[in-house]
mmCIF file of the N, C-alpha and C atoms, coordinates in Angstrom:
data_MODEL
# 
_entry.id   MODEL 
# 
loop_
_atom_site.group_PDB 
_atom_site.id 
_atom_site.type_symbol 
_atom_site.label_atom_id 
_atom_site.label_alt_id 
_atom_site.label_comp_id 
_atom_site.label_asym_id 
_atom_site.label_entity_id 
_atom_site.label_seq_id 
_atom_site.pdbx_PDB_ins_code 
_atom_site.Cartn_x 
_atom_site.Cartn_y 
_atom_site.Cartn_z 
_atom_site.occupancy 
_atom_site.B_iso_or_equiv 
_atom_site.pdbx_formal_charge 
_atom_site.auth_seq_id 
_atom_site.auth_comp_id 
_atom_site.auth_asym_id 
_atom_site.auth_atom_id 
_atom_site.pdbx_PDB_model_num 
ATOM 1   N N  . UNK A 1 1  ? -2.817  -27.296 1.480  1.00 0.00 ? 1  UNK A N  1 
ATOM 2   C CA . UNK A 1 1  ? -2.667  -27.345 0.034  1.00 0.00 ? 1  UNK A CA 1 
ATOM 3   C C  . UNK A 1 1  ? -2.634  -25.938 -0.539 1.00 0.00 ? 1  UNK A C  1 
ATOM 4   N N  . UNK A 1 2  ? -2.299  -25.818 -1.802 1.00 0.00 ? 2  UNK A N  1 
ATOM 5   C CA . UNK A 1 2  ? -2.077  -24.494 -2.379 1.00 0.00 ? 2  UNK A CA 1 
ATOM 6   C C  . UNK A 1 2  ? -3.357  -23.665 -2.477 1.00 0.00 ? 2  UNK A C  1 
ATOM 7   N N  . UNK A 1 3  ? -4.514  -24.298 -2.702 1.00 0.00 ? 3  UNK A N  1 
ATOM 8   C CA . UNK A 1 3  ? -5.765  -23.533 -2.756 1.00 0.00 ? 3  UNK A CA 1 
ATOM 9   C C  . UNK A 1 3  ? -6.081  -22.920 -1.401 1.00 0.00 ? 3  UNK A C  1 
ATOM 10  N N  . UNK A 1 4  ? -5.882  -23.689 -0.352 1.00 0.00 ? 4  UNK A N  1 
ATOM 11  C CA . UNK A 1 4  ? -6.119  -23.177 0.995  1.00 0.00 ? 4  UNK A CA 1 
ATOM 12  C C  . UNK A 1 4  ? -5.137  -22.062 1.308  1.00 0.00 ? 4  UNK A C  1 
ATOM 13  N N  . UNK A 1 5  ? -3.869  -22.235 0.966  1.00 0.00 ? 5  UNK A N  1 
ATOM 14  C CA . UNK A 1 5  ? -2.859  -21.208 1.214  1.00 0.00 ? 5  UNK A CA 1 
ATOM 15  C C  . UNK A 1 5  ? -3.225  -19.911 0.507  1.00 0.00 ? 5  UNK A C  1 
ATOM 16  N N  . UNK A 1 6  ? -3.625  -19.997 -0.750 1.00 0.00 ? 6  UNK A N  1 
ATOM 17  C CA . UNK A 1 6  ? -3.976  -18.796 -1.515 1.00 0.00 ? 6  UNK A CA 1 
ATOM 18  C C  . UNK A 1 6  ? -5.195  -18.116 -0.902 1.00 0.00 ? 6  UNK A C  1 
ATOM 19  N N  . UNK A 1 7  ? -6.198  -18.906 -0.487 1.00 0.00 ? 7  UNK A N  1 
ATOM 20  C CA . UNK A 1 7  ? -7.400  -18.330 0.109  1.00 0.00 ? 7  UNK A CA 1 
ATOM 21  C C  . UNK A 1 7  ? -7.062  -17.636 1.427  1.00 0.00 ? 7  UNK A C  1 
ATOM 22  N N  . UNK A 1 8  ? -6.200  -18.227 2.242  1.00 0.00 ? 8  UNK A N  1 
ATOM 23  C CA . UNK A 1 8  ? -5.812  -17.607 3.502  1.00 0.00 ? 8  UNK A CA 1 
ATOM 24  C C  . UNK A 1 8  ? -5.089  -16.289 3.275  1.00 0.00 ? 8  UNK A C  1 
ATOM 25  N N  . UNK A 1 9  ? -4.201  -16.246 2.298  1.00 0.00 ? 9  UNK A N  1 
ATOM 26  C CA . UNK A 1 9  ? -3.491  -14.992 1.999  1.00 0.00 ? 9  UNK A CA 1 
ATOM 27  C C  . UNK A 1 9  ? -4.469  -13.899 1.618  1.00 0.00 ? 9  UNK A C  1 
ATOM 28  N N  . UNK A 1 10 ? -5.423  -14.206 0.761  1.00 0.00 ? 10 UNK A N  1 
ATOM 29  C CA . UNK A 1 10 ? -6.407  -13.207 0.334  1.00 0.00 ? 10 UNK A CA 1 
ATOM 30  C C  . UNK A 1 10 ? -7.265  -12.779 1.512  1.00 0.00 ? 10 UNK A C  1 
ATOM 31  N N  . UNK A 1 11 ? -7.753  -13.733 2.302  1.00 0.00 ? 11 UNK A N  1 
ATOM 32  C CA . UNK A 1 11 ? -8.602  -13.403 3.440  1.00 0.00 ? 11 UNK A CA 1 
ATOM 33  C C  . UNK A 1 11 ? -7.889  -12.494 4.430  1.00 0.00 ? 11 UNK A C  1 
ATOM 34  N N  . UNK A 1 12 ? -6.649  -12.812 4.763  1.00 0.00 ? 12 UNK A N  1 
ATOM 35  C CA . UNK A 1 12 ? -5.900  -12.014 5.733  1.00 0.00 ? 12 UNK A CA 1 
ATOM 36  C C  . UNK A 1 12 ? -5.683  -10.607 5.201  1.00 0.00 ? 12 UNK A C  1 
ATOM 37  N N  . UNK A 1 13 ? -5.275  -10.477 3.953  1.00 0.00 ? 13 UNK A N  1 
ATOM 38  C CA . UNK A 1 13 ? -5.025  -9.160  3.376  1.00 0.00 ? 13 UNK A CA 1 
ATOM 39  C C  . UNK A 1 13 ? -6.313  -8.340  3.343  1.00 0.00 ? 13 UNK A C  1 
ATOM 40  N N  . UNK A 1 14 ? -7.420  -8.963  2.933  1.00 0.00 ? 14 UNK A N  1 
ATOM 41  C CA . UNK A 1 14 ? -8.699  -8.250  2.885  1.00 0.00 ? 14 UNK A CA 1 
ATOM 42  C C  . UNK A 1 14 ? -9.128  -7.790  4.268  1.00 0.00 ? 14 UNK A C  1 
ATOM 43  N N  . UNK A 1 15 ? -8.972  -8.650  5.245  1.00 0.00 ? 15 UNK A N  1 
ATOM 44  C CA . UNK A 1 15 ? -9.403  -8.288  6.598  1.00 0.00 ? 15 UNK A CA 1 
ATOM 45  C C  . UNK A 1 15 ? -8.548  -7.158  7.173  1.00 0.00 ? 15 UNK A C  1 
ATOM 46  N N  . UNK A 1 16 ? -7.277  -7.134  6.842  1.00 0.00 ? 16 UNK A N  1 
ATOM 47  C CA . UNK A 1 16 ? -6.408  -6.074  7.349  1.00 0.00 ? 16 UNK A CA 1 
ATOM 48  C C  . UNK A 1 16 ? -6.801  -4.712  6.792  1.00 0.00 ? 16 UNK A C  1 
ATOM 49  N N  . UNK A 1 17 ? -7.278  -4.672  5.551  1.00 0.00 ? 17 UNK A N  1 
ATOM 50  C CA . UNK A 1 17 ? -7.547  -3.371  4.928  1.00 0.00 ? 17 UNK A CA 1 
ATOM 51  C C  . UNK A 1 17 ? -9.028  -3.028  4.840  1.00 0.00 ? 17 UNK A C  1 
ATOM 52  N N  . UNK A 1 18 ? -9.924  -3.916  5.305  1.00 0.00 ? 18 UNK A N  1 
ATOM 53  C CA . UNK A 1 18 ? -11.363 -3.668  5.208  1.00 0.00 ? 18 UNK A CA 1 
ATOM 54  C C  . UNK A 1 18 ? -11.766 -2.288  5.716  1.00 0.00 ? 18 UNK A C  1 
ATOM 55  N N  . UNK A 1 19 ? -11.386 -1.941  6.919  1.00 0.00 ? 19 UNK A N  1 
ATOM 56  C CA . UNK A 1 19 ? -11.814 -0.675  7.529  1.00 0.00 ? 19 UNK A CA 1 
ATOM 57  C C  . UNK A 1 19 ? -10.670 0.322   7.675  1.00 0.00 ? 19 UNK A C  1 
ATOM 58  N N  . UNK A 1 20 ? -9.616  0.128   6.918  1.00 0.00 ? 20 UNK A N  1 
ATOM 59  C CA . UNK A 1 20 ? -8.437  0.990   7.044  1.00 0.00 ? 20 UNK A CA 1 
ATOM 60  C C  . UNK A 1 20 ? -8.615  2.287   6.262  1.00 0.00 ? 20 UNK A C  1 
ATOM 61  N N  . UNK A 1 21 ? -7.948  3.324   6.728  1.00 0.00 ? 21 UNK A N  1 
ATOM 62  C CA . UNK A 1 21 ? -7.918  4.585   5.991  1.00 0.00 ? 21 UNK A CA 1 
ATOM 63  C C  . UNK A 1 21 ? -7.066  4.394   4.738  1.00 0.00 ? 21 UNK A C  1 
ATOM 64  N N  . UNK A 1 22 ? -7.180  5.275   3.759  1.00 0.00 ? 22 UNK A N  1 
ATOM 65  C CA . UNK A 1 22 ? -6.346  5.139   2.554  1.00 0.00 ? 22 UNK A CA 1 
ATOM 66  C C  . UNK A 1 22 ? -4.850  5.096   2.873  1.00 0.00 ? 22 UNK A C  1 
ATOM 67  N N  . UNK A 1 23 ? -4.414  5.899   3.853  1.00 0.00 ? 23 UNK A N  1 
ATOM 68  C CA . UNK A 1 23 ? -2.991  5.902   4.222  1.00 0.00 ? 23 UNK A CA 1 
ATOM 69  C C  . UNK A 1 23 ? -2.592  4.556   4.812  1.00 0.00 ? 23 UNK A C  1 
ATOM 70  N N  . UNK A 1 24 ? -3.466  4.005   5.673  1.00 0.00 ? 24 UNK A N  1 
ATOM 71  C CA . UNK A 1 24 ? -3.175  2.707   6.294  1.00 0.00 ? 24 UNK A CA 1 
ATOM 72  C C  . UNK A 1 24 ? -3.170  1.595   5.257  1.00 0.00 ? 24 UNK A C  1 
ATOM 73  N N  . UNK A 1 25 ? -4.093  1.657   4.299  1.00 0.00 ? 25 UNK A N  1 
ATOM 74  C CA . UNK A 1 25 ? -4.125  0.657   3.229  1.00 0.00 ? 25 UNK A CA 1 
ATOM 75  C C  . UNK A 1 25 ? -2.810  0.671   2.457  1.00 0.00 ? 25 UNK A C  1 
ATOM 76  N N  . UNK A 1 26 ? -2.325  1.875   2.168  1.00 0.00 ? 26 UNK A N  1 
ATOM 77  C CA . UNK A 1 26 ? -1.058  2.003   1.443  1.00 0.00 ? 26 UNK A CA 1 
ATOM 78  C C  . UNK A 1 26 ? 0.097   1.426   2.258  1.00 0.00 ? 26 UNK A C  1 
ATOM 79  N N  . UNK A 1 27 ? 0.099   1.695   3.565  1.00 0.00 ? 27 UNK A N  1 
ATOM 80  C CA . UNK A 1 27 ? 1.150   1.171   4.434  1.00 0.00 ? 27 UNK A CA 1 
ATOM 81  C C  . UNK A 1 27 ? 1.100   -0.360  4.484  1.00 0.00 ? 27 UNK A C  1 
ATOM 82  N N  . UNK A 1 28 ? -0.113  -0.925  4.585  1.00 0.00 ? 28 UNK A N  1 
ATOM 83  C CA . UNK A 1 28 ? -0.268  -2.383  4.616  1.00 0.00 ? 28 UNK A CA 1 
ATOM 84  C C  . UNK A 1 28 ? 0.223   -2.993  3.309  1.00 0.00 ? 28 UNK A C  1 
ATOM 85  N N  . UNK A 1 29 ? -0.191  -2.398  2.189  1.00 0.00 ? 29 UNK A N  1 
ATOM 86  C CA . UNK A 1 29 ? 0.232   -2.926  0.885  1.00 0.00 ? 29 UNK A CA 1 
ATOM 87  C C  . UNK A 1 29 ? 1.745   -2.872  0.730  1.00 0.00 ? 29 UNK A C  1 
ATOM 88  N N  . UNK A 1 30 ? 2.376   -1.803  1.211  1.00 0.00 ? 30 UNK A N  1 
ATOM 89  C CA . UNK A 1 30 ? 3.830   -1.694  1.158  1.00 0.00 ? 30 UNK A CA 1 
ATOM 90  C C  . UNK A 1 30 ? 4.471   -2.765  2.050  1.00 0.00 ? 30 UNK A C  1 
ATOM 91  N N  . UNK A 1 31 ? 3.902   -2.973  3.236  1.00 0.00 ? 31 UNK A N  1 
ATOM 92  C CA . UNK A 1 31 ? 4.426   -3.994  4.138  1.00 0.00 ? 31 UNK A CA 1 
ATOM 93  C C  . UNK A 1 31 ? 4.306   -5.390  3.547  1.00 0.00 ? 31 UNK A C  1 
ATOM 94  N N  . UNK A 1 32 ? 3.174   -5.682  2.892  1.00 0.00 ? 32 UNK A N  1 
ATOM 95  C CA . UNK A 1 32 ? 2.979   -6.988  2.264  1.00 0.00 ? 32 UNK A CA 1 
ATOM 96  C C  . UNK A 1 32 ? 4.003   -7.178  1.147  1.00 0.00 ? 32 UNK A C  1 
ATOM 97  N N  . UNK A 1 33 ? 4.252   -6.126  0.356  1.00 0.00 ? 33 UNK A N  1 
ATOM 98  C CA . UNK A 1 33 ? 5.251   -6.205  -0.706 1.00 0.00 ? 33 UNK A CA 1 
ATOM 99  C C  . UNK A 1 33 ? 6.628   -6.485  -0.106 1.00 0.00 ? 33 UNK A C  1 
ATOM 100 N N  . UNK A 1 34 ? 6.987   -5.763  0.943  1.00 0.00 ? 34 UNK A N  1 
ATOM 101 C CA . UNK A 1 34 ? 8.283   -5.978  1.595  1.00 0.00 ? 34 UNK A CA 1 
ATOM 102 C C  . UNK A 1 34 ? 8.377   -7.382  2.197  1.00 0.00 ? 34 UNK A C  1 
ATOM 103 N N  . UNK A 1 35 ? 7.271   -7.874  2.749  1.00 0.00 ? 35 UNK A N  1 
ATOM 104 C CA . UNK A 1 35 ? 7.261   -9.223  3.303  1.00 0.00 ? 35 UNK A CA 1 
ATOM 105 C C  . UNK A 1 35 ? 7.484   -10.257 2.200  1.00 0.00 ? 35 UNK A C  1 
ATOM 106 N N  . UNK A 1 36 ? 6.810   -10.077 1.061  1.00 0.00 ? 36 UNK A N  1 
ATOM 107 C CA . UNK A 1 36 ? 7.012   -10.984 -0.071 1.00 0.00 ? 36 UNK A CA 1 
ATOM 108 C C  . UNK A 1 36 ? 8.471   -10.964 -0.525 1.00 0.00 ? 36 UNK A C  1 
ATOM 109 N N  . UNK A 1 37 ? 9.046   -9.753  -0.633 1.00 0.00 ? 37 UNK A N  1 
ATOM 110 C CA . UNK A 1 37 ? 10.452  -9.634  -1.036 1.00 0.00 ? 37 UNK A CA 1 
ATOM 111 C C  . UNK A 1 37 ? 11.370  -10.313 -0.023 1.00 0.00 ? 37 UNK A C  1 
ATOM 112 N N  . UNK A 1 38 ? 11.052  -10.160 1.271  1.00 0.00 ? 38 UNK A N  1 
ATOM 113 C CA . UNK A 1 38 ? 11.848  -10.778 2.332  1.00 0.00 ? 38 UNK A CA 1 
ATOM 114 C C  . UNK A 1 38 ? 11.838  -12.297 2.198  1.00 0.00 ? 38 UNK A C  1 
ATOM 115 N N  . UNK A 1 39 ? 10.649  -12.867 1.950  1.00 0.00 ? 39 UNK A N  1 
ATOM 116 C CA . UNK A 1 39 ? 10.529  -14.321 1.828  1.00 0.00 ? 39 UNK A CA 1 
ATOM 117 C C  . UNK A 1 39 ? 11.316  -14.818 0.619  1.00 0.00 ? 39 UNK A C  1 
ATOM 118 N N  . UNK A 1 40 ? 11.220  -14.103 -0.512 1.00 0.00 ? 40 UNK A N  1 
ATOM 119 C CA . UNK A 1 40 ? 11.968  -14.492 -1.707 1.00 0.00 ? 40 UNK A CA 1 
ATOM 120 C C  . UNK A 1 40 ? 13.463  -14.490 -1.405 1.00 0.00 ? 40 UNK A C  1 
ATOM 121 N N  . UNK A 1 41 ? 13.950  -13.447 -0.751 1.00 0.00 ? 41 UNK A N  1 
ATOM 122 C CA . UNK A 1 41 ? 15.367  -13.370 -0.389 1.00 0.00 ? 41 UNK A CA 1 
ATOM 123 C C  . UNK A 1 41 ? 15.748  -14.486 0.582  1.00 0.00 ? 41 UNK A C  1 
ATOM 124 N N  . UNK A 1 42 ? 14.842  -14.774 1.520  1.00 0.00 ? 42 UNK A N  1 
ATOM 125 C CA . UNK A 1 42 ? 15.116  -15.781 2.543  1.00 0.00 ? 42 UNK A CA 1 
ATOM 126 C C  . UNK A 1 42 ? 15.349  -17.159 1.931  1.00 0.00 ? 42 UNK A C  1 
ATOM 127 N N  . UNK A 1 43 ? 14.563  -17.509 0.900  1.00 0.00 ? 43 UNK A N  1 
ATOM 128 C CA . UNK A 1 43 ? 14.674  -18.858 0.342  1.00 0.00 ? 43 UNK A CA 1 
ATOM 129 C C  . UNK A 1 43 ? 15.607  -18.941 -0.867 1.00 0.00 ? 43 UNK A C  1 
ATOM 130 N N  . UNK A 1 44 ? 15.981  -17.779 -1.413 1.00 0.00 ? 44 UNK A N  1 
ATOM 131 C CA . UNK A 1 44 ? 16.843  -17.776 -2.597 1.00 0.00 ? 44 UNK A CA 1 
ATOM 132 C C  . UNK A 1 44 ? 18.189  -18.418 -2.277 1.00 0.00 ? 44 UNK A C  1 
ATOM 133 N N  . UNK A 1 45 ? 18.645  -19.247 -3.196 1.00 0.00 ? 45 UNK A N  1 
ATOM 134 C CA . UNK A 1 45 ? 19.954  -19.891 -3.101 1.00 0.00 ? 45 UNK A CA 1 
ATOM 135 C C  . UNK A 1 45 ? 20.092  -20.879 -1.938 1.00 0.00 ? 45 UNK A C  1 
ATOM 136 N N  . UNK A 1 46 ? 18.976  -21.265 -1.313 1.00 0.00 ? 46 UNK A N  1 
ATOM 137 C CA . UNK A 1 46 ? 19.054  -22.273 -0.250 1.00 0.00 ? 46 UNK A CA 1 
ATOM 138 C C  . UNK A 1 46 ? 18.723  -23.628 -0.849 1.00 0.00 ? 46 UNK A C  1 
ATOM 139 N N  . UNK A 1 47 ? 19.383  -24.665 -0.374 1.00 0.00 ? 47 UNK A N  1 
ATOM 140 C CA . UNK A 1 47 ? 18.992  -26.012 -0.817 1.00 0.00 ? 47 UNK A CA 1 
ATOM 141 C C  . UNK A 1 47 ? 17.553  -26.301 -0.375 1.00 0.00 ? 47 UNK A C  1 
ATOM 142 N N  . UNK A 1 48 ? 16.860  -27.111 -1.138 1.00 0.00 ? 48 UNK A N  1 
ATOM 143 C CA . UNK A 1 48 ? 15.468  -27.424 -0.838 1.00 0.00 ? 48 UNK A CA 1 
ATOM 144 C C  . UNK A 1 48 ? 15.234  -27.894 0.583  1.00 0.00 ? 48 UNK A C  1 
ATOM 145 N N  . UNK A 1 49 ? 16.187  -28.636 1.137  1.00 0.00 ? 49 UNK A N  1 
ATOM 146 C CA . UNK A 1 49 ? 16.028  -29.174 2.490  1.00 0.00 ? 49 UNK A CA 1 
ATOM 147 C C  . UNK A 1 49 ? 15.999  -28.073 3.548  1.00 0.00 ? 49 UNK A C  1 
ATOM 148 N N  . UNK A 1 50 ? 16.556  -26.905 3.243  1.00 0.00 ? 50 UNK A N  1 
ATOM 149 C CA . UNK A 1 50 ? 16.599  -25.816 4.222  1.00 0.00 ? 50 UNK A CA 1 
ATOM 150 C C  . UNK A 1 50 ? 15.395  -24.882 4.131  1.00 0.00 ? 50 UNK A C  1 
ATOM 151 N N  . UNK A 1 51 ? 14.578  -25.032 3.097  1.00 0.00 ? 51 UNK A N  1 
ATOM 152 C CA . UNK A 1 51 ? 13.417  -24.158 2.915  1.00 0.00 ? 51 UNK A CA 1 
ATOM 153 C C  . UNK A 1 51 ? 12.232  -24.761 3.668  1.00 0.00 ? 51 UNK A C  1 
ATOM 154 N N  . UNK A 1 52 ? 11.607  -23.986 4.563  1.00 0.00 ? 52 UNK A N  1 
ATOM 155 C CA . UNK A 1 52 ? 10.465  -24.525 5.309  1.00 0.00 ? 52 UNK A CA 1 
ATOM 156 C C  . UNK A 1 52 ? 9.344   -24.954 4.360  1.00 0.00 ? 52 UNK A C  1 
ATOM 157 N N  . UNK A 1 53 ? 8.792   -26.121 4.618  1.00 0.00 ? 53 UNK A N  1 
ATOM 158 C CA . UNK A 1 53 ? 7.747   -26.628 3.740  1.00 0.00 ? 53 UNK A CA 1 
ATOM 159 C C  . UNK A 1 53 ? 6.403   -26.735 4.447  1.00 0.00 ? 53 UNK A C  1 
ATOM 160 N N  . UNK A 1 54 ? 6.323   -26.235 5.676  1.00 0.00 ? 54 UNK A N  1 
ATOM 161 C CA . UNK A 1 54 ? 5.073   -26.306 6.414  1.00 0.00 ? 54 UNK A CA 1 
ATOM 162 C C  . UNK A 1 54 ? 4.926   -25.058 7.274  1.00 0.00 ? 54 UNK A C  1 
ATOM 163 N N  . UNK A 1 55 ? 3.719   -24.854 7.789  1.00 0.00 ? 55 UNK A N  1 
ATOM 164 C CA . UNK A 1 55 ? 3.499   -23.730 8.696  1.00 0.00 ? 55 UNK A CA 1 
ATOM 165 C C  . UNK A 1 55 ? 4.364   -23.872 9.943  1.00 0.00 ? 55 UNK A C  1 
ATOM 166 N N  . UNK A 1 56 ? 4.594   -25.112 10.365 1.00 0.00 ? 56 UNK A N  1 
ATOM 167 C CA . UNK A 1 56 ? 5.442   -25.357 11.534 1.00 0.00 ? 56 UNK A CA 1 
ATOM 168 C C  . UNK A 1 56 ? 6.837   -24.789 11.310 1.00 0.00 ? 56 UNK A C  1 
ATOM 169 N N  . UNK A 1 57 ? 7.390   -25.008 10.121 1.00 0.00 ? 57 UNK A N  1 
ATOM 170 C CA . UNK A 1 57 ? 8.714   -24.482 9.814  1.00 0.00 ? 57 UNK A CA 1 
ATOM 171 C C  . UNK A 1 57 ? 8.712   -22.983 9.589  1.00 0.00 ? 57 UNK A C  1 
ATOM 172 N N  . UNK A 1 58 ? 7.624   -22.456 9.020  1.00 0.00 ? 58 UNK A N  1 
ATOM 173 C CA . UNK A 1 58 ? 7.557   -21.028 8.723  1.00 0.00 ? 58 UNK A CA 1 
ATOM 174 C C  . UNK A 1 58 ? 7.541   -20.176 9.983  1.00 0.00 ? 58 UNK A C  1 
ATOM 175 N N  . UNK A 1 59 ? 7.006   -20.717 11.082 1.00 0.00 ? 59 UNK A N  1 
ATOM 176 C CA . UNK A 1 59 ? 6.920   -19.898 12.292 1.00 0.00 ? 59 UNK A CA 1 
ATOM 177 C C  . UNK A 1 59 ? 8.294   -19.578 12.868 1.00 0.00 ? 59 UNK A C  1 
ATOM 178 N N  . UNK A 1 60 ? 9.330   -20.289 12.427 1.00 0.00 ? 60 UNK A N  1 
ATOM 179 C CA . UNK A 1 60 ? 10.677  -20.032 12.932 1.00 0.00 ? 60 UNK A CA 1 
ATOM 180 C C  . UNK A 1 60 ? 11.436  -18.977 12.135 1.00 0.00 ? 60 UNK A C  1 
ATOM 181 N N  . UNK A 1 61 ? 10.832  -18.446 11.068 1.00 0.00 ? 61 UNK A N  1 
ATOM 182 C CA . UNK A 1 61 ? 11.483  -17.397 10.288 1.00 0.00 ? 61 UNK A CA 1 
ATOM 183 C C  . UNK A 1 61 ? 11.336  -16.078 11.043 1.00 0.00 ? 61 UNK A C  1 
ATOM 184 N N  . UNK A 1 62 ? 12.423  -15.411 11.265 1.00 0.00 ? 62 UNK A N  1 
ATOM 185 C CA . UNK A 1 62 ? 12.403  -14.138 11.982 1.00 0.00 ? 62 UNK A CA 1 
ATOM 186 C C  . UNK A 1 62 ? 12.220  -12.992 10.986 1.00 0.00 ? 62 UNK A C  1 
ATOM 187 N N  . UNK A 1 63 ? 10.994  -12.515 10.876 1.00 0.00 ? 63 UNK A N  1 
ATOM 188 C CA . UNK A 1 63 ? 10.685  -11.405 9.978  1.00 0.00 ? 63 UNK A CA 1 
ATOM 189 C C  . UNK A 1 63 ? 11.044  -10.106 10.689 1.00 0.00 ? 63 UNK A C  1 
ATOM 190 N N  . UNK A 1 64 ? 11.700  -9.174  10.003 1.00 0.00 ? 64 UNK A N  1 
ATOM 191 C CA . UNK A 1 64 ? 12.067  -7.906  10.654 1.00 0.00 ? 64 UNK A CA 1 
ATOM 192 C C  . UNK A 1 64 ? 10.837  -7.182  11.218 1.00 0.00 ? 64 UNK A C  1 
ATOM 193 N N  . UNK A 1 65 ? 10.986  -6.618  12.399 1.00 0.00 ? 65 UNK A N  1 
ATOM 194 C CA . UNK A 1 65 ? 9.878   -5.927  13.060 1.00 0.00 ? 65 UNK A CA 1 
ATOM 195 C C  . UNK A 1 65 ? 9.364   -4.757  12.228 1.00 0.00 ? 65 UNK A C  1 
ATOM 196 N N  . UNK A 1 66 ? 10.221  -4.127  11.463 1.00 0.00 ? 66 UNK A N  1 
ATOM 197 C CA . UNK A 1 66 ? 9.768   -3.000  10.640 1.00 0.00 ? 66 UNK A CA 1 
ATOM 198 C C  . UNK A 1 66 ? 8.705   -3.444  9.641  1.00 0.00 ? 66 UNK A C  1 
ATOM 199 N N  . UNK A 1 67 ? 8.860   -4.643  9.091  1.00 0.00 ? 67 UNK A N  1 
ATOM 200 C CA . UNK A 1 67 ? 7.862   -5.165  8.151  1.00 0.00 ? 67 UNK A CA 1 
ATOM 201 C C  . UNK A 1 67 ? 6.586   -5.534  8.902  1.00 0.00 ? 67 UNK A C  1 
ATOM 202 N N  . UNK A 1 68 ? 6.724   -6.216  10.039 1.00 0.00 ? 68 UNK A N  1 
ATOM 203 C CA . UNK A 1 68 ? 5.542   -6.592  10.822 1.00 0.00 ? 68 UNK A CA 1 
ATOM 204 C C  . UNK A 1 68 ? 4.735   -5.371  11.237 1.00 0.00 ? 68 UNK A C  1 
ATOM 205 N N  . UNK A 1 69 ? 5.417   -4.309  11.630 1.00 0.00 ? 69 UNK A N  1 
ATOM 206 C CA . UNK A 1 69 ? 4.726   -3.088  12.035 1.00 0.00 ? 69 UNK A CA 1 
ATOM 207 C C  . UNK A 1 69 ? 3.922   -2.486  10.884 1.00 0.00 ? 69 UNK A C  1 
ATOM 208 N N  . UNK A 1 70 ? 4.463   -2.547  9.669  1.00 0.00 ? 70 UNK A N  1 
ATOM 209 C CA . UNK A 1 70 ? 3.730   -2.001  8.527  1.00 0.00 ? 70 UNK A CA 1 
ATOM 210 C C  . UNK A 1 70 ? 2.470   -2.807  8.254  1.00 0.00 ? 70 UNK A C  1 
ATOM 211 N N  . UNK A 1 71 ? 2.571   -4.123  8.337  1.00 0.00 ? 71 UNK A N  1 
ATOM 212 C CA . UNK A 1 71 ? 1.425   -4.968  8.012  1.00 0.00 ? 71 UNK A CA 1 
ATOM 213 C C  . UNK A 1 71 ? 0.399   -4.981  9.141  1.00 0.00 ? 71 UNK A C  1 
ATOM 214 N N  . UNK A 1 72 ? 0.848   -5.164  10.379 1.00 0.00 ? 72 UNK A N  1 
ATOM 215 C CA . UNK A 1 72 ? -0.071  -5.383  11.491 1.00 0.00 ? 72 UNK A CA 1 
ATOM 216 C C  . UNK A 1 72 ? -0.231  -4.185  12.417 1.00 0.00 ? 72 UNK A C  1 
ATOM 217 N N  . UNK A 1 73 ? 0.507   -3.117  12.180 1.00 0.00 ? 73 UNK A N  1 
ATOM 218 C CA . UNK A 1 73 ? 0.452   -1.968  13.070 1.00 0.00 ? 73 UNK A CA 1 
ATOM 219 C C  . UNK A 1 73 ? 1.614   -2.006  14.039 1.00 0.00 ? 73 UNK A C  1 
ATOM 220 N N  . UNK A 1 74 ? 1.823   -0.934  14.756 1.00 0.00 ? 74 UNK A N  1 
ATOM 221 C CA . UNK A 1 74 ? 2.995   -0.838  15.618 1.00 0.00 ? 74 UNK A CA 1 
ATOM 222 C C  . UNK A 1 74 ? 2.773   -1.485  16.992 1.00 0.00 ? 74 UNK A C  1 
ATOM 223 N N  . UNK A 1 75 ? 1.828   -2.411  17.052 1.00 0.00 ? 75 UNK A N  1 
ATOM 224 C CA . UNK A 1 75 ? 1.554   -3.075  18.324 1.00 0.00 ? 75 UNK A CA 1 
ATOM 225 C C  . UNK A 1 75 ? 2.138   -4.483  18.390 1.00 0.00 ? 75 UNK A C  1 
ATOM 226 N N  . UNK A 1 76 ? 2.963   -4.843  17.401 1.00 0.00 ? 76 UNK A N  1 
ATOM 227 C CA . UNK A 1 76 ? 3.534   -6.183  17.412 1.00 0.00 ? 76 UNK A CA 1 
ATOM 228 C C  . UNK A 1 76 ? 4.693   -6.253  18.409 1.00 0.00 ? 76 UNK A C  1 
ATOM 229 N N  . UNK A 1 77 ? 4.770   -7.374  19.100 1.00 0.00 ? 77 UNK A N  1 
ATOM 230 C CA . UNK A 1 77 ? 5.845   -7.588  20.066 1.00 0.00 ? 77 UNK A CA 1 
ATOM 231 C C  . UNK A 1 77 ? 6.616   -8.828  19.660 1.00 0.00 ? 77 UNK A C  1 
ATOM 232 N N  . UNK A 1 78 ? 7.908   -8.772  19.778 1.00 0.00 ? 78 UNK A N  1 
ATOM 233 C CA . UNK A 1 78 ? 8.753   -9.918  19.459 1.00 0.00 ? 78 UNK A CA 1 
ATOM 234 C C  . UNK A 1 78 ? 9.275   -10.509 20.754 1.00 0.00 ? 78 UNK A C  1 
ATOM 235 N N  . UNK A 1 79 ? 9.429   -11.847 20.780 1.00 0.00 ? 79 UNK A N  1 
ATOM 236 C CA . UNK A 1 79 ? 9.944   -12.485 22.000 1.00 0.00 ? 79 UNK A CA 1 
ATOM 237 C C  . UNK A 1 79 ? 11.375  -12.099 22.277 1.00 0.00 ? 79 UNK A C  1 
# 
């Protein structure tokens, strides 16, 4: 539900930046902004049936590695 989704977003963002340096916090915040922009672009102009409505569907979205590296660090690996 939407309350759980909002709480998870806040928890994940807080945990990523809890012990980060100011530079890392800035990089994470920039990555989160780019990720949000990516998602908006991804779903824009798509019919409702094509927009993922569950976590199961969201896992199939291919987020650019450059964004993942900003949010999670440069240790992310793609299949």
